[in-house]
Every structure is written in C-alpha cells, then in structure tokens.
PDB file of N, CA, C and O in Angstrom:
ATOM      1  N   MET A   1    -154.791  29.070  78.282  1.00  0.00           N
ATOM      2  CA  MET A   1    -155.608  28.261  77.402  1.00  0.00           C
ATOM      3  C   MET A   1    -155.220  26.800  77.608  1.00  0.00           C
ATOM      4  O   MET A   1    -154.041  26.463  77.724  1.00  0.00           O
ATOM      5  N   MET A   2    -156.227  25.953  77.650  1.00  0.00           N
ATOM      6  CA  MET A   2    -156.034  24.517  77.832  1.00  0.00           C
ATOM      7  C   MET A   2    -156.697  23.801  76.676  1.00  0.00           C
ATOM      8  O   MET A   2    -157.844  24.089  76.334  1.00  0.00           O
ATOM      9  N   CYS A   3    -155.982  22.875  76.079  1.00  0.00           N
ATOM     10  CA  CYS A   3    -156.531  22.108  74.965  1.00  0.00           C
ATOM     11  C   CYS A   3    -156.557  20.630  75.321  1.00  0.00           C
ATOM     12  O   CYS A   3    -155.685  20.136  76.036  1.00  0.00           O
ATOM     13  N   SER A   4    -157.563  19.934  74.818  1.00  0.00           N
ATOM     14  CA  SER A   4    -157.681  18.498  75.021  1.00  0.00           C
ATOM     15  C   SER A   4    -158.238  17.876  73.741  1.00  0.00           C
ATOM     16  O   SER A   4    -158.710  18.576  72.845  1.00  0.00           O
ATOM     17  N   LEU A   5    -158.173  16.559  73.677  1.00  0.00           N
ATOM     18  CA  LEU A   5    -158.729  15.891  72.511  1.00  0.00           C
ATOM     19  C   LEU A   5    -160.221  16.193  72.416  1.00  0.00           C
ATOM     20  O   LEU A   5    -160.938  16.154  73.416  1.00  0.00           O
ATOM     21  N   ALA A   6    -160.669  16.489  71.229  1.00  0.00           N
ATOM     22  CA  ALA A   6    -162.055  16.898  71.005  1.00  0.00           C
ATOM     23  C   ALA A   6    -163.001  15.706  71.012  1.00  0.00           C
ATOM     24  O   ALA A   6    -162.644  14.609  70.584  1.00  0.00           O
ATOM     25  N   SER A   7    -164.209  15.940  71.502  1.00  0.00           N
ATOM     26  CA  SER A   7    -165.305  14.976  71.344  1.00  0.00           C
ATOM     27  C   SER A   7    -165.958  15.288  70.007  1.00  0.00           C
ATOM     28  O   SER A   7    -166.358  16.424  69.751  1.00  0.00           O
ATOM     29  N   LEU A   8    -166.060  14.288  69.169  1.00  0.00           N
ATOM     30  CA  LEU A   8    -166.542  14.522  67.805  1.00  0.00           C
ATOM     31  C   LEU A   8    -167.877  13.837  67.545  1.00  0.00           C
ATOM     32  O   LEU A   8    -168.113  12.713  67.988  1.00  0.00           O
ATOM     33  N   GLU A   9    -168.733  14.527  66.830  1.00  0.00           N
ATOM     34  CA  GLU A   9    -169.965  13.916  66.342  1.00  0.00           C
ATOM     35  C   GLU A   9    -169.586  12.991  65.191  1.00  0.00           C
ATOM     36  O   GLU A   9    -168.585  13.226  64.514  1.00  0.00           O
ATOM     37  N   PRO A  10    -170.366  11.953  64.966  1.00  0.00           N
ATOM     38  CA  PRO A  10    -170.029  10.985  63.915  1.00  0.00           C
ATOM     39  C   PRO A  10    -169.746  11.616  62.546  1.00  0.00           C
ATOM     40  O   PRO A  10    -168.820  11.187  61.858  1.00  0.00           O
ATOM     41  N   LYS A  11    -170.522  12.621  62.142  1.00  0.00           N
ATOM     42  CA  LYS A  11    -170.299  13.227  60.813  1.00  0.00           C
ATOM     43  C   LYS A  11    -168.953  13.953  60.765  1.00  0.00           C
ATOM     44  O   LYS A  11    -168.275  13.937  59.738  1.00  0.00           O
ATOM     45  N   ASN A  12    -168.566  14.593  61.881  1.00  0.00           N
ATOM     46  CA  ASN A  12    -167.279  15.285  61.914  1.00  0.00           C
ATOM     47  C   ASN A  12    -166.128  14.280  61.910  1.00  0.00           C
ATOM     48  O   ASN A  12    -165.102  14.502  61.267  1.00  0.00           O
ATOM     49  N   LEU A  13    -166.308  13.175  62.632  1.00  0.00           N
ATOM     50  CA  LEU A  13    -165.295  12.127  62.649  1.00  0.00           C
ATOM     51  C   LEU A  13    -165.100  11.558  61.249  1.00  0.00           C
ATOM     52  O   LEU A  13    -163.968  11.316  60.830  1.00  0.00           O
ATOM     53  N   LYS A  14    -166.187  11.344  60.528  1.00  0.00           N
ATOM     54  CA  LYS A  14    -166.089  10.824  59.153  1.00  0.00           C
ATOM     55  C   LYS A  14    -165.328  11.792  58.254  1.00  0.00           C
ATOM     56  O   LYS A  14    -164.515  11.365  57.434  1.00  0.00           O
ATOM     57  N   ALA A  15    -165.582  13.093  58.398  1.00  0.00           N
ATOM     58  CA  ALA A  15    -164.897  14.092  57.581  1.00  0.00           C
ATOM     59  C   ALA A  15    -163.399  14.074  57.869  1.00  0.00           C
ATOM     60  O   ALA A  15    -162.583  14.169  56.951  1.00  0.00           O
ATOM     61  N   ILE A  16    -163.045  13.952  59.135  1.00  0.00           N
ATOM     62  CA  ILE A  16    -161.623  13.910  59.504  1.00  0.00           C
ATOM     63  C   ILE A  16    -160.984  12.636  58.970  1.00  0.00           C
ATOM     64  O   ILE A  16    -159.880  12.677  58.427  1.00  0.00           O
ATOM     65  N   GLN A  17    -161.669  11.503  59.118  1.00  0.00           N
ATOM     66  CA  GLN A  17    -161.123  10.242  58.621  1.00  0.00           C
ATOM     67  C   GLN A  17    -160.942  10.268  57.104  1.00  0.00           C
ATOM     68  O   GLN A  17    -159.990   9.692  56.577  1.00  0.00           O
ATOM     69  N   SER A  18    -161.848  10.931  56.415  1.00  0.00           N
ATOM     70  CA  SER A  18    -161.727  11.062  54.960  1.00  0.00           C
ATOM     71  C   SER A  18    -160.482  11.858  54.594  1.00  0.00           C
ATOM     72  O   SER A  18    -159.740  11.484  53.686  1.00  0.00           O
ATOM     73  N   LEU A  19    -160.258  12.961  55.310  1.00  0.00           N
ATOM     74  CA  LEU A  19    -159.072  13.769  55.038  1.00  0.00           C
ATOM     75  C   LEU A  19    -157.796  13.010  55.389  1.00  0.00           C
ATOM     76  O   LEU A  19    -156.788  13.135  54.694  1.00  0.00           O
ATOM     77  N   GLU A  20    -157.835  12.227  56.461  1.00  0.00           N
ATOM     78  CA  GLU A  20    -156.672  11.401  56.816  1.00  0.00           C
ATOM     79  C   GLU A  20    -156.309  10.458  55.669  1.00  0.00           C
ATOM     80  O   GLU A  20    -155.135  10.295  55.337  1.00  0.00           O
ATOM     81  N   LYS A  21    -157.321   9.845  55.073  1.00  0.00           N
ATOM     82  CA  LYS A  21    -157.070   8.929  53.953  1.00  0.00           C
ATOM     83  C   LYS A  21    -156.456   9.663  52.774  1.00  0.00           C
ATOM     84  O   LYS A  21    -155.524   9.165  52.142  1.00  0.00           O
ATOM     85  N   GLU A  22    -156.979  10.852  52.476  1.00  0.00           N
ATOM     86  CA  GLU A  22    -156.436  11.655  51.372  1.00  0.00           C
ATOM     87  C   GLU A  22    -154.982  12.025  51.624  1.00  0.00           C
ATOM     88  O   GLU A  22    -154.145  11.931  50.726  1.00  0.00           O
ATOM     89  N   LEU A  23    -154.685  12.445  52.845  1.00  0.00           N
ATOM     90  CA  LEU A  23    -153.341  12.904  53.190  1.00  0.00           C
ATOM     91  C   LEU A  23    -152.372  11.762  53.450  1.00  0.00           C
ATOM     92  O   LEU A  23    -151.159  11.919  53.307  1.00  0.00           O
ATOM     93  N   GLY A  24    -152.913  10.615  53.832  1.00  0.00           N
ATOM     94  CA  GLY A  24    -152.056   9.502  54.223  1.00  0.00           C
ATOM     95  C   GLY A  24    -151.377   9.763  55.559  1.00  0.00           C
ATOM     96  O   GLY A  24    -150.317   9.210  55.849  1.00  0.00           O
ATOM     97  N   LYS A  25    -151.995  10.605  56.363  1.00  0.00           N
ATOM     98  CA  LYS A  25    -151.436  10.994  57.675  1.00  0.00           C
ATOM     99  C   LYS A  25    -152.549  11.013  58.708  1.00  0.00           C
ATOM    100  O   LYS A  25    -153.661  11.449  58.409  1.00  0.00           O
ATOM    101  N   PRO A  26    -152.265  10.543  59.932  1.00  0.00           N
ATOM    102  CA  PRO A  26    -153.272  10.650  60.987  1.00  0.00           C
ATOM    103  C   PRO A  26    -153.402  12.093  61.468  1.00  0.00           C
ATOM    104  O   PRO A  26    -152.430  12.849  61.470  1.00  0.00           O
ATOM    105  N   LEU A  27    -154.607  12.459  61.872  1.00  0.00           N
ATOM    106  CA  LEU A  27    -154.879  13.796  62.404  1.00  0.00           C
ATOM    107  C   LEU A  27    -155.407  13.670  63.830  1.00  0.00           C
ATOM    108  O   LEU A  27    -156.129  12.724  64.145  1.00  0.00           O
ATOM    109  N   LEU A  28    -155.056  14.603  64.676  1.00  0.00           N
ATOM    110  CA  LEU A  28    -155.601  14.700  66.024  1.00  0.00           C
ATOM    111  C   LEU A  28    -156.491  15.931  66.086  1.00  0.00           C
ATOM    112  O   LEU A  28    -156.129  16.988  65.570  1.00  0.00           O
ATOM    113  N   ALA A  29    -157.655  15.800  66.716  1.00  0.00           N
ATOM    114  CA  ALA A  29    -158.596  16.915  66.838  1.00  0.00           C
ATOM    115  C   ALA A  29    -158.582  17.418  68.281  1.00  0.00           C
ATOM    116  O   ALA A  29    -158.768  16.637  69.214  1.00  0.00           O
ATOM    117  N   PHE A  30    -158.364  18.711  68.464  1.00  0.00           N
ATOM    118  CA  PHE A  30    -158.308  19.321  69.784  1.00  0.00           C
ATOM    119  C   PHE A  30    -159.384  20.390  69.931  1.00  0.00           C
ATOM    120  O   PHE A  30    -159.748  21.063  68.967  1.00  0.00           O
ATOM    121  N   SER A  31    -159.882  20.531  71.148  1.00  0.00           N
ATOM    122  CA  SER A  31    -160.754  21.637  71.533  1.00  0.00           C
ATOM    123  C   SER A  31    -160.017  22.425  72.597  1.00  0.00           C
ATOM    124  O   SER A  31    -159.399  21.839  73.486  1.00  0.00           O
ATOM    125  N   CYS A  32    -160.074  23.743  72.521  1.00  0.00           N
ATOM    126  CA  CYS A  32    -159.356  24.586  73.482  1.00  0.00           C
ATOM    127  C   CYS A  32    -160.342  25.425  74.286  1.00  0.00           C
ATOM    128  O   CYS A  32    -161.402  25.813  73.796  1.00  0.00           O
ATOM    129  N   HIS A  33    -159.966  25.693  75.531  1.00  0.00           N
ATOM    130  CA  HIS A  33    -160.822  26.427  76.457  1.00  0.00           C
ATOM    131  C   HIS A  33    -159.984  27.438  77.225  1.00  0.00           C
ATOM    132  O   HIS A  33    -158.830  27.174  77.563  1.00  0.00           O
ATOM    133  N   ASP A  34    -160.572  28.594  77.497  1.00  0.00           N
ATOM    134  CA  ASP A  34    -159.894  29.592  78.323  1.00  0.00           C
ATOM    135  C   ASP A  34    -160.052  29.199  79.782  1.00  0.00           C
ATOM    136  O   ASP A  34    -161.166  29.176  80.304  1.00  0.00           O
ATOM    137  N   VAL A  35    -158.950  28.893  80.437  1.00  0.00           N
ATOM    138  CA  VAL A  35    -158.966  28.541  81.859  1.00  0.00           C
ATOM    139  C   VAL A  35    -157.783  29.208  82.544  1.00  0.00           C
ATOM    140  O   VAL A  35    -156.791  29.563  81.907  1.00  0.00           O
ATOM    141  N   ARG A  36    -157.910  29.369  83.847  1.00  0.00           N
ATOM    142  CA  ARG A  36    -156.803  29.902  84.647  1.00  0.00           C
ATOM    143  C   ARG A  36    -156.358  28.829  85.616  1.00  0.00           C
ATOM    144  O   ARG A  36    -157.182  28.142  86.220  1.00  0.00           O
ATOM    145  N   ALA A  37    -155.060  28.689  85.760  1.00  0.00           N
ATOM    146  CA  ALA A  37    -154.521  27.728  86.711  1.00  0.00           C
ATOM    147  C   ALA A  37    -154.869  28.165  88.131  1.00  0.00           C
ATOM    148  O   ALA A  37    -154.859  29.356  88.445  1.00  0.00           O
ATOM    149  N   ALA A  38    -155.173  27.200  88.976  1.00  0.00           N
ATOM    150  CA  ALA A  38    -155.488  27.480  90.376  1.00  0.00           C
ATOM    151  C   ALA A  38    -154.210  27.733  91.156  1.00  0.00           C
ATOM    152  O   ALA A  38    -153.161  27.163  90.853  1.00  0.00           O
ATOM    153  N   GLU A  39    -154.305  28.581  92.151  1.00  0.00           N
ATOM    154  CA  GLU A  39    -153.181  28.773  93.069  1.00  0.00           C
ATOM    155  C   GLU A  39    -153.260  27.676  94.116  1.00  0.00           C
ATOM    156  O   GLU A  39    -154.302  27.475  94.741  1.00  0.00           O
ATOM    157  N   LEU A  40    -152.159  26.971  94.304  1.00  0.00           N
ATOM    158  CA  LEU A  40    -152.132  25.825  95.207  1.00  0.00           C
ATOM    159  C   LEU A  40    -151.131  26.030  96.331  1.00  0.00           C
ATOM    160  O   LEU A  40    -150.100  26.678  96.154  1.00  0.00           O
ATOM    161  N   LYS A  41    -151.449  25.470  97.485  1.00  0.00           N
ATOM    162  CA  LYS A  41    -150.494  25.422  98.585  1.00  0.00           C
ATOM    163  C   LYS A  41    -149.535  24.278  98.305  1.00  0.00           C
ATOM    164  O   LYS A  41    -149.838  23.384  97.515  1.00  0.00           O
ATOM    165  N   ALA A  42    -148.381  24.309  98.951  1.00  0.00           N
ATOM    166  CA  ALA A  42    -147.346  23.302  98.706  1.00  0.00           C
ATOM    167  C   ALA A  42    -147.857  21.887  98.937  1.00  0.00           C
ATOM    168  O   ALA A  42    -147.535  20.982  98.167  1.00  0.00           O
ATOM    169  N   ASP A  43    -148.650  21.684  99.989  1.00  0.00           N
ATOM    170  CA  ASP A  43    -149.149  20.334 100.272  1.00  0.00           C
ATOM    171  C   ASP A  43    -150.155  19.870  99.213  1.00  0.00           C
ATOM    172  O   ASP A  43    -150.215  18.683  98.894  1.00  0.00           O
ATOM    173  N   GLN A  44    -150.940  20.798  98.671  1.00  0.00           N
ATOM    174  CA  GLN A  44    -151.879  20.445  97.615  1.00  0.00           C
ATOM    175  C   GLN A  44    -151.135  20.028  96.349  1.00  0.00           C
ATOM    176  O   GLN A  44    -151.492  19.047  95.696  1.00  0.00           O
ATOM    177  N   LEU A  45    -150.099  20.788  96.016  1.00  0.00           N
ATOM    178  CA  LEU A  45    -149.291  20.473  94.848  1.00  0.00           C
ATOM    179  C   LEU A  45    -148.604  19.118  95.017  1.00  0.00           C
ATOM    180  O   LEU A  45    -148.516  18.338  94.068  1.00  0.00           O
ATOM    181  N   ALA A  46    -148.125  18.846  96.212  1.00  0.00           N
ATOM    182  CA  ALA A  46    -147.469  17.563  96.483  1.00  0.00           C
ATOM    183  C   ALA A  46    -148.440  16.403  96.286  1.00  0.00           C
ATOM    184  O   ALA A  46    -148.062  15.362  95.749  1.00  0.00           O
ATOM    185  N   ARG A  47    -149.687  16.576  96.718  1.00  0.00           N
ATOM    186  CA  ARG A  47    -150.688  15.520  96.553  1.00  0.00           C
ATOM    187  C   ARG A  47    -150.994  15.282  95.084  1.00  0.00           C
ATOM    188  O   ARG A  47    -151.170  14.141  94.657  1.00  0.00           O
ATOM    189  N   ILE A  48    -151.055  16.362  94.310  1.00  0.00           N
ATOM    190  CA  ILE A  48    -151.292  16.231  92.863  1.00  0.00           C
ATOM    191  C   ILE A  48    -150.129  15.506  92.208  1.00  0.00           C
ATOM    192  O   ILE A  48    -150.336  14.591  91.412  1.00  0.00           O
ATOM    193  N   ARG A  49    -148.909  15.908  92.538  1.00  0.00           N
ATOM    194  CA  ARG A  49    -147.730  15.265  91.936  1.00  0.00           C
ATOM    195  C   ARG A  49    -147.652  13.788  92.286  1.00  0.00           C
ATOM    196  O   ARG A  49    -147.264  12.968  91.454  1.00  0.00           O
ATOM    197  N   LYS A  50    -148.023  13.447  93.525  1.00  0.00           N
ATOM    198  CA  LYS A  50    -148.014  12.044  93.940  1.00  0.00           C
ATOM    199  C   LYS A  50    -148.997  11.238  93.096  1.00  0.00           C
ATOM    200  O   LYS A  50    -148.661  10.154  92.618  1.00  0.00           O
ATOM    201  N   LEU A  51    -150.208  11.759  92.911  1.00  0.00           N
ATOM    202  CA  LEU A  51    -151.207  11.050  92.113  1.00  0.00           C
ATOM    203  C   LEU A  51    -150.774  10.960  90.646  1.00  0.00           C
ATOM    204  O   LEU A  51    -150.991   9.936  89.998  1.00  0.00           O
ATOM    205  N   GLU A  52    -150.167  12.020  90.125  1.00  0.00           N
ATOM    206  CA  GLU A  52    -149.650  11.981  88.753  1.00  0.00           C
ATOM    207  C   GLU A  52    -148.656  10.836  88.594  1.00  0.00           C
ATOM    208  O   GLU A  52    -148.709  10.085  87.620  1.00  0.00           O
ATOM    209  N   ALA A  53    -147.749  10.713  89.559  1.00  0.00           N
ATOM    210  CA  ALA A  53    -146.729   9.663  89.502  1.00  0.00           C
ATOM    211  C   ALA A  53    -147.371   8.276  89.570  1.00  0.00           C
ATOM    212  O   ALA A  53    -146.948   7.358  88.868  1.00  0.00           O
ATOM    213  N   GLU A  54    -148.390   8.128  90.415  1.00  0.00           N
ATOM    214  CA  GLU A  54    -149.068   6.838  90.549  1.00  0.00           C
ATOM    215  C   GLU A  54    -149.813   6.457  89.278  1.00  0.00           C
ATOM    216  O   GLU A  54    -149.798   5.294  88.873  1.00  0.00           O
ATOM    217  N   LEU A  55    -150.464   7.433  88.648  1.00  0.00           N
ATOM    218  CA  LEU A  55    -151.292   7.157  87.475  1.00  0.00           C
ATOM    219  C   LEU A  55    -150.555   7.259  86.145  1.00  0.00           C
ATOM    220  O   LEU A  55    -151.041   6.765  85.128  1.00  0.00           O
ATOM    221  N   GLY A  56    -149.377   7.900  86.144  1.00  0.00           N
ATOM    222  CA  GLY A  56    -148.626   8.082  84.902  1.00  0.00           C
ATOM    223  C   GLY A  56    -149.278   9.079  83.962  1.00  0.00           C
ATOM    224  O   GLY A  56    -149.198   8.936  82.742  1.00  0.00           O
ATOM    225  N   ILE A  57    -149.930  10.102  84.537  1.00  0.00           N
ATOM    226  CA  ILE A  57    -150.589  11.142  83.745  1.00  0.00           C
ATOM    227  C   ILE A  57    -150.242  12.514  84.326  1.00  0.00           C
ATOM    228  O   ILE A  57    -149.605  12.600  85.376  1.00  0.00           O
ATOM    229  N   TYR A  58    -150.653  13.572  83.657  1.00  0.00           N
ATOM    230  CA  TYR A  58    -150.488  14.918  84.159  1.00  0.00           C
ATOM    231  C   TYR A  58    -151.856  15.481  84.535  1.00  0.00           C
ATOM    232  O   TYR A  58    -152.841  15.279  83.825  1.00  0.00           O
ATOM    233  N   LEU A  59    -151.899  16.182  85.650  1.00  0.00           N
ATOM    234  CA  LEU A  59    -153.124  16.825  86.107  1.00  0.00           C
ATOM    235  C   LEU A  59    -152.901  18.327  86.182  1.00  0.00           C
ATOM    236  O   LEU A  59    -151.791  18.777  86.466  1.00  0.00           O
ATOM    237  N   VAL A  60    -153.945  19.103  85.930  1.00  0.00           N
ATOM    238  CA  VAL A  60    -153.869  20.555  86.001  1.00  0.00           C
ATOM    239  C   VAL A  60    -155.025  21.042  86.859  1.00  0.00           C
ATOM    240  O   VAL A  60    -156.185  20.775  86.548  1.00  0.00           O
ATOM    241  N   ALA A  61    -154.719  21.751  87.929  1.00  0.00           N
ATOM    242  CA  ALA A  61    -155.764  22.350  88.778  1.00  0.00           C
ATOM    243  C   ALA A  61    -156.116  23.725  88.203  1.00  0.00           C
ATOM    244  O   ALA A  61    -155.241  24.555  87.958  1.00  0.00           O
ATOM    245  N   ILE A  62    -157.414  23.943  87.995  1.00  0.00           N
ATOM    246  CA  ILE A  62    -157.857  25.218  87.417  1.00  0.00           C
ATOM    247  C   ILE A  62    -158.818  25.920  88.362  1.00  0.00           C
ATOM    248  O   ILE A  62    -159.402  25.300  89.250  1.00  0.00           O
ATOM    249  N   GLN A  63    -158.972  27.227  88.157  1.00  0.00           N
ATOM    250  CA  GLN A  63    -159.952  27.991  88.927  1.00  0.00           C
ATOM    251  C   GLN A  63    -161.334  27.521  88.523  1.00  0.00           C
ATOM    252  O   GLN A  63    -161.612  27.361  87.335  1.00  0.00           O
ATOM    253  N   GLY A  64    -162.209  27.296  89.504  1.00  0.00           N
ATOM    254  CA  GLY A  64    -163.549  26.779  89.237  1.00  0.00           C
ATOM    255  C   GLY A  64    -164.540  27.820  88.839  1.00  0.00           C
ATOM    256  O   GLY A  64    -165.702  27.501  88.590  1.00  0.00           O
TER     257      GLY A  64
END
C-alpha cells in the first residue's frame, strides 16, 4: 500500500480546516492505493538512487 497527500475538493478542505481550528492542531490528509513495488535490476536501482540524491526526495518504482 502506498499513501500520498490527498487532493481535496474545496468543500472537503474547508471541513478539514474547520476541524483544525477546533482542535488547535494541523491535520494532514492522505489517500492510499494498492500498489506493488517493481522488480529492478541493480543499474536501474542505482539510477533511481542517484536521482533521489540529486533532488532530495524519495522515489518508488511500482508495477504498471
């Protein structure tokens, strides 16, 4: 399972912001998806790691 920050419709964003105000705490909204990691060859993995290091982010290769 892979989760990422959710894309929210304006009405849903307003509801979350309202609850944040009530709680006095920020909330993060995530959407999750069933995915399988791709099998990679060593050179493919090395290329991904190099780009991750250059960009300062993490990448995940999944089955298409």
